[in-house]
DRENDO-1510 file (C-alpha; in Angstrom, 1 decimal, always signed):
<recs>
REC; n; res; u; v; w
REC; 1; PHE; -12.6; +93.6; -31.7 .
REC; 2; LYS; -13.9; +97.4; -32.5 .
REC; 3; GLY; -14.2; +97.8; -36.3 .
REC; 4; THR; -13.4; +101.1; -37.9 .
REC; 5; LEU; -13.9; +102.6; -41.4 .
REC; 6; SER; -10.7; +101.3; -42.5 .
REC; 7; LYS; -10.9; +98.0; -44.2 .
REC; 8; VAL; -7.0; +97.8; -44.1 .
REC; 9; ASP; -6.9; +98.3; -40.3 .
REC; 10; ASN; -9.5; +95.9; -39.7 .
REC; 11; LEU; -7.9; +93.3; -41.5 .
REC; 12; ASN; -4.7; +93.8; -40.0 .
REC; 13; LYS; -6.3; +93.6; -36.6 .
REC; 14; ALA; -8.1; +90.6; -37.6 .
REC; 15; LYS; -4.8; +89.1; -38.6 .
REC; 16; GLU; -3.0; +89.8; -35.5 .
REC; 17; PHE; -5.7; +88.4; -33.3 .
REC; 18; VAL; -5.8; +85.2; -35.4 .
REC; 19; LYS; -1.9; +84.8; -35.2 .
REC; 20; LYS; -1.9; +85.2; -31.6 .
REC; 21; SER; -4.7; +82.4; -31.1 .
REC; 22; ILE; -2.9; +80.2; -33.3 .
REC; 23; SER; +0.2; +80.6; -31.2 .
REC; 24; LYS; -1.6; +79.8; -28.0 .
REC; 25; GLY; -2.9; +76.6; -29.6 .
REC; 26; SER; -6.5; +77.5; -30.7 .
REC; 27; LYS; -7.8; +75.0; -33.4 .
REC; 28; ILE; -11.1; +76.5; -34.0 .
REC; 29; ILE; -10.9; +80.3; -34.5 .
REC; 30; VAL; -13.9; +82.6; -34.7 .
REC; 31; LEU; -14.2; +86.2; -35.8 .
REC; 32; PRO; -17.2; +88.5; -35.7 .
REC; 33; GLU; -19.8; +89.2; -38.3 .
REC; 34; CYS; -18.8; +92.1; -40.7 .
REC; 35; PHE; -15.3; +92.2; -39.0 .
REC; 36; ALA; -13.8; +93.9; -41.9 .
REC; 37; VAL; -16.4; +96.4; -42.8 .
REC; 38; PRO; -18.6; +99.0; -41.0 .
REC; 39; TYR; -22.0; +97.6; -40.4 .
REC; 40; ASP; -23.8; +100.2; -42.6 .
REC; 41; ILE; -25.7; +99.0; -45.5 .
REC; 42; SER; -25.1; +102.1; -47.5 .
REC; 43; LEU; -21.5; +101.0; -47.4 .
REC; 44; PHE; -21.8; +97.4; -48.0 .
REC; 45; ASP; -21.3; +97.5; -51.8 .
REC; 46; GLU; -18.2; +99.7; -51.5 .
REC; 47; TYR; -16.6; +97.3; -48.9 .
REC; 48; SER; -17.8; +94.0; -50.7 .
REC; 49; GLU; -15.2; +91.4; -52.1 .
REC; 50; LEU; -15.3; +88.8; -54.8 .
REC; 51; LYS; -14.6; +85.1; -53.9 .
REC; 52; LEU; -11.2; +85.4; -55.5 .
REC; 53; ASP; -7.7; +84.7; -54.0 .
REC; 54; THR; -6.9; +88.4; -54.7 .
REC; 55; SER; -9.6; +89.4; -52.4 .
REC; 56; PRO; -7.8; +90.8; -49.3 .
REC; 57; SER; -9.5; +88.9; -46.5 .
REC; 58; ILE; -9.4; +85.6; -48.6 .
REC; 59; LYS; -5.9; +86.1; -49.3 .
REC; 60; ILE; -4.8; +86.8; -45.5 .
REC; 61; PHE; -6.6; +83.6; -44.2 .
REC; 62; LYS; -5.6; +81.3; -46.7 .
REC; 63; GLU; -2.0; +82.4; -46.0 .
REC; 64; LEU; -2.6; +82.1; -42.3 .
REC; 65; THR; -3.7; +78.6; -42.6 .
REC; 66; LYS; -1.2; +77.5; -45.3 .
REC; 67; ASP; +0.2; +74.1; -44.2 .
REC; 68; ILE; -1.7; +74.0; -41.1 .
REC; 69; SER; -4.1; +71.1; -41.1 .
REC; 70; ASP; -5.5; +71.0; -37.7 .
REC; 71; VAL; -6.7; +74.8; -37.5 .
REC; 72; TYR; -9.9; +76.0; -38.8 .
REC; 73; ILE; -10.8; +79.6; -39.1 .
REC; 74; PHE; -14.4; +80.6; -39.3 .
REC; 75; ALA; -13.9; +84.2; -40.6 .
REC; 76; GLY; -16.8; +85.7; -39.1 .
REC; 77; SER; -18.6; +87.4; -42.2 .
REC; 78; ILE; -17.6; +89.7; -45.1 .
REC; 79; ILE; -19.8; +91.2; -47.7 .
REC; 80; GLU; -19.3; +89.0; -50.5 .
REC; 81; LYS; -20.3; +90.1; -54.1 .
REC; 82; GLU; -21.3; +87.6; -57.0 .
REC; 83; GLU; -22.5; +89.3; -59.9 .
REC; 84; ASP; -24.9; +92.0; -58.8 .
REC; 85; LYS; -25.9; +90.5; -55.7 .
REC; 86; LEU; -24.3; +90.9; -52.1 .
REC; 87; TYR; -24.4; +88.2; -49.5 .
REC; 88; ASN; -23.5; +88.3; -45.9 .
REC; 89; THR; -21.0; +85.4; -45.8 .
REC; 90; CYS; -18.9; +83.3; -43.6 .
REC; 91; PHE; -15.9; +81.6; -45.3 .
REC; 92; VAL; -14.1; +78.8; -43.4 .
REC; 93; TYR; -10.3; +78.2; -44.0 .
REC; 94; ASN; -8.1; +75.4; -43.2 .
REC; 95; ASN; -4.8; +74.4; -44.8 .
REC; 96; GLY; -4.5; +77.3; -47.0 .
REC; 97; ASN; -8.0; +76.5; -48.7 .
REC; 98; ILE; -11.6; +77.8; -48.3 .
REC; 99; ILE; -13.2; +74.6; -47.1 .
REC; 100; GLY; -16.7; +75.9; -46.9 .
REC; 101; ASN; -18.8; +79.1; -46.7 .
REC; 102; TYR; -22.3; +80.0; -45.2 .
REC; 103; ARG; -24.5; +82.8; -46.7 .
REC; 104; LYS; -26.8; +84.3; -43.9 .
REC; 105; ASN; -30.1; +82.7; -44.5 .
REC; 106; ASN; -32.2; +84.8; -42.4 .
REC; 107; LEU; -31.6; +88.6; -43.0 .
REC; 108; TYR; -32.0; +91.1; -40.1 .
REC; 109; LYS; -35.3; +92.8; -39.8 .
REC; 110; ILE; -36.8; +94.8; -37.0 .
REC; 111; LYS; -40.1; +97.1; -36.8 .
REC; 112; LEU; -39.9; +98.8; -33.5 .
REC; 113; LYS; -41.7; +102.1; -33.1 .
REC; 114; ASP; -38.4; +104.2; -33.1 .
REC; 115; HIS; -36.2; +101.8; -34.8 .
REC; 116; GLN; -37.0; +100.1; -38.3 .
REC; 117; PHE; -34.4; +98.5; -40.4 .
REC; 118; SER; -33.8; +95.5; -43.0 .
REC; 119; GLU; -30.8; +94.0; -44.5 .
REC; 120; GLU; -33.0; +93.0; -47.5 .
REC; 121; VAL; -32.5; +96.4; -48.8 .
REC; 122; VAL; -29.2; +95.5; -50.0 .
REC; 123; LEU; -28.5; +92.0; -49.2 .
REC; 124; THR; -29.6; +88.5; -50.9 .
REC; 125; ARG; -30.4; +85.9; -48.4 .
REC; 126; GLY; -28.5; +82.6; -48.6 .
REC; 127; LEU; -30.6; +79.4; -49.3 .
REC; 128; SER; -29.1; +76.7; -47.4 .
REC; 129; PRO; -27.3; +75.6; -44.3 .
REC; 130; SER; -23.7; +74.9; -44.2 .
REC; 131; ILE; -21.9; +72.2; -42.3 .
REC; 132; ILE; -18.1; +71.9; -41.8 .
REC; 133; ASP; -16.5; +68.6; -41.5 .
REC; 134; THR; -13.5; +69.2; -39.3 .
REC; 135; ILE; -11.3; +66.6; -37.5 .
REC; 136; TYR; -12.9; +67.5; -34.4 .
REC; 137; GLY; -16.3; +66.8; -35.8 .
REC; 138; LYS; -19.1; +68.6; -37.6 .
REC; 139; ILE; -19.7; +72.1; -37.0 .
REC; 140; GLY; -22.8; +74.2; -38.2 .
REC; 141; ILE; -22.9; +77.8; -38.9 .
REC; 142; GLY; -25.2; +80.7; -38.4 .
REC; 143; ILE; -25.0; +84.6; -38.5 .
REC; 144; CYS; -26.3; +86.7; -36.0 .
REC; 145; TYR; -30.2; +87.0; -36.8 .
REC; 146; ASP; -30.2; +83.3; -37.8 .
REC; 147; LEU; -29.8; +82.7; -33.8 .
REC; 148; ARG; -33.5; +83.4; -33.7 .
REC; 149; PHE; -34.6; +80.6; -35.8 .
REC; 150; PRO; -34.6; +77.1; -34.0 .
REC; 151; GLU; -35.2; +75.3; -37.2 .
REC; 152; LEU; -31.5; +76.1; -38.5 .
REC; 153; ALA; -29.9; +74.8; -35.2 .
REC; 154; LYS; -32.3; +71.8; -35.3 .
REC; 155; TYR; -31.1; +70.9; -38.7 .
REC; 156; TYR; -27.5; +70.9; -37.5 .
REC; 157; GLN; -28.3; +68.9; -34.5 .
REC; 158; GLN; -30.2; +66.3; -36.6 .
REC; 159; ASN; -27.1; +66.0; -38.9 .
REC; 160; GLY; -24.5; +65.4; -36.4 .
REC; 161; CYS; -23.1; +68.8; -35.5 .
REC; 162; LYS; -21.4; +69.0; -32.1 .
REC; 163; ILE; -20.8; +72.9; -32.4 .
REC; 164; ILE; -22.9; +75.7; -33.8 .
REC; 165; ILE; -20.8; +78.9; -34.6 .
REC; 166; TYR; -22.6; +82.2; -34.7 .
REC; 167; PRO; -20.7; +85.3; -35.7 .
REC; 168; GLY; -22.9; +88.3; -34.7 .
REC; 169; SER; -23.5; +91.9; -34.0 .
REC; 170; PHE; -26.7; +92.2; -32.0 .
REC; 171; ASN; -27.6; +95.9; -31.5 .
REC; 172; LYS; -28.0; +97.5; -28.0 .
REC; 173; ILE; -31.7; +97.4; -28.1 .
REC; 174; THR; -32.1; +93.6; -28.4 .
REC; 175; GLY; -28.6; +92.5; -27.4 .
REC; 176; PRO; -29.2; +92.9; -23.5 .
REC; 177; LEU; -32.4; +90.9; -23.5 .
REC; 178; HIS; -32.0; +88.2; -26.2 .
REC; 179; TRP; -28.2; +87.6; -27.2 .
REC; 180; LYS; -27.3; +85.3; -24.5 .
REC; 181; LEU; -30.6; +83.8; -23.7 .
REC; 182; LEU; -31.0; +82.8; -27.4 .
REC; 183; GLN; -27.6; +81.1; -27.4 .
REC; 184; GLN; -28.5; +79.1; -24.2 .
REC; 185; SER; -31.8; +78.2; -25.9 .
REC; 186; ARG; -30.2; +77.0; -28.9 .
REC; 187; ALA; -27.6; +75.0; -26.8 .
REC; 188; ILE; -30.0; +73.2; -24.3 .
REC; 189; ASP; -32.7; +72.6; -27.2 .
REC; 190; ASN; -30.2; +70.6; -29.3 .
REC; 191; GLN; -27.7; +69.6; -26.3 .
REC; 192; LEU; -24.6; +70.8; -28.3 .
REC; 193; TYR; -22.1; +73.6; -27.8 .
REC; 194; VAL; -22.9; +77.3; -29.0 .
REC; 195; VAL; -20.1; +79.5; -29.8 .
REC; 196; SER; -20.5; +83.2; -30.6 .
REC; 197; CYS; -18.1; +86.1; -31.4 .
REC; 198; SER; -19.7; +89.6; -31.7 .
REC; 199; ALA; -18.2; +92.8; -32.8 .
REC; 200; ALA; -17.3; +95.1; -29.9 .
REC; 201; CYS; -19.0; +98.4; -29.7 .
REC; 202; ASN; -17.1; +101.4; -31.3 .
REC; 203; ASN; -18.9; +104.5; -30.2 .
REC; 204; ASP; -17.5; +106.4; -33.3 .
REC; 205; MET; -19.5; +104.4; -35.5 .
REC; 206; LYS; -23.0; +104.7; -36.8 .
REC; 207; PHE; -23.9; +101.3; -35.9 .
REC; 208; ARG; -23.0; +100.3; -32.2 .
REC; 209; SER; -22.8; +96.6; -31.3 .
REC; 210; TYR; -24.0; +95.3; -28.2 .
REC; 211; GLY; -20.8; +93.3; -27.9 .
REC; 212; LYS; -20.2; +90.2; -26.0 .
REC; 213; SER; -19.1; +86.9; -27.0 .
REC; 214; PHE; -19.9; +83.3; -25.6 .
REC; 215; ILE; -19.2; +79.8; -25.5 .
REC; 216; ILE; -22.2; +77.8; -24.0 .
REC; 217; SER; -22.3; +74.3; -23.0 .
REC; 218; PRO; -24.7; +71.5; -24.0 .
REC; 219; TRP; -26.3; +71.9; -20.5 .
REC; 220; GLY; -26.6; +75.7; -21.2 .
REC; 221; ASN; -23.7; +76.7; -18.9 .
REC; 222; VAL; -21.7; +79.9; -19.8 .
REC; 223; LEU; -18.3; +78.8; -20.1 .
REC; 224; SER; -16.8; +82.1; -21.5 .
REC; 225; GLU; -18.5; +85.5; -21.6 .
REC; 226; THR; -16.3; +88.6; -22.7 .
REC; 227; GLU; -16.7; +91.8; -21.0 .
REC; 228; LEU; -19.2; +94.4; -22.4 .
REC; 229; ASP; -17.9; +96.5; -25.3 .
REC; 230; SER; -14.2; +95.3; -24.8 .
REC; 231; GLU; -11.9; +93.8; -27.2 .
REC; 232; GLU; -10.9; +90.3; -26.1 .
REC; 233; GLU; -9.2; +87.2; -27.4 .
REC; 234; VAL; -10.6; +84.2; -25.6 .
REC; 235; VAL; -8.9; +80.7; -25.7 .
REC; 236; LYS; -10.9; +78.0; -24.1 .
REC; 237; GLU; -10.9; +74.1; -24.2 .
REC; 238; ILE; -14.1; +72.4; -24.6 .
REC; 239; ASP; -15.1; +68.7; -23.9 .
REC; 240; LEU; -16.9; +67.2; -26.8 .
REC; 241; ASN; -17.6; +64.3; -24.6 .
REC; 242; LEU; -20.1; +66.1; -22.6 .
REC; 243; ILE; -22.5; +66.2; -25.6 .
REC; 244; ASP; -23.1; +62.4; -25.0 .
REC; 245; GLU; -23.1; +62.6; -21.2 .
REC; 246; ILE; -25.9; +65.3; -21.4 .
REC; 247; ARG; -28.0; +63.6; -24.0 .
REC; 248; ASN; -27.8; +60.3; -21.9 .
REC; 249; LYS; -28.9; +62.1; -18.9 .
REC; 250; ILE; -31.7; +64.0; -20.5 .
REC; 251; PRO; -32.6; +62.0; -23.5 .
REC; 252; ILE; -35.0; +64.5; -25.2 .
REC; 253; LEU; -33.4; +64.0; -28.7 .
REC; 254; GLU; -34.5; +60.1; -28.5 .
REC; 255; ALA; -38.1; +61.2; -27.7 .
REC; 256; GLU; -38.1; +63.3; -30.9 .
REC; 257; LYS; -37.3; +60.2; -33.0 .
REC; 258; ASN; -40.1; +58.4; -31.6 .
</recs>
């Protein structure tokens, strides 16, 4: 969805999207990177949250999953504050609890002639991957720029993940060229599902996201693709048995072991 300067409005919108998804039978729900805050590093500290039950986003998603054991919410990312450090963190919720989290390992940096930017100015990088054990199988997490690093996806594949989830917000410079292509590459390289959820573009904001969210099959097929810059809720059933089928047809992962 399209974020605004109001954290309250953003959280309320996220809550409504999640409630609708649960009512439609969704079992794995994904939100965008920085869904509750403007993507503006000068505002990250102001909009940051502590890992406490009283923190607004954490409170909302714990309540939404209370007494629901078969629904997992991968809540995009928030700016998490720990002591004097800020992290871009995805928290995962199930049955009224935080069951895992992932701090963005690879912070966004770009050095173009007319566009230079680095998240390292304000954020601290996470130091480890994160695998979430669900009743549907293992799921790995990356955030946006992490998609460019095949080593992270390979780690998840080698450790039994069936899906890698990437909340993101690519910009309009690299998004049209790389966002879908990179997802297809990670899916094909590792013969698993790649799921992304991007913030939609709000032209009134300083940062304008490219938008588009995807579900990519282990064969590289695009199973779901949202419209450009639009707010959409997508519910899609995937067949996890396809992973073994593809790996048997093209046994590249067996070759890697030899």
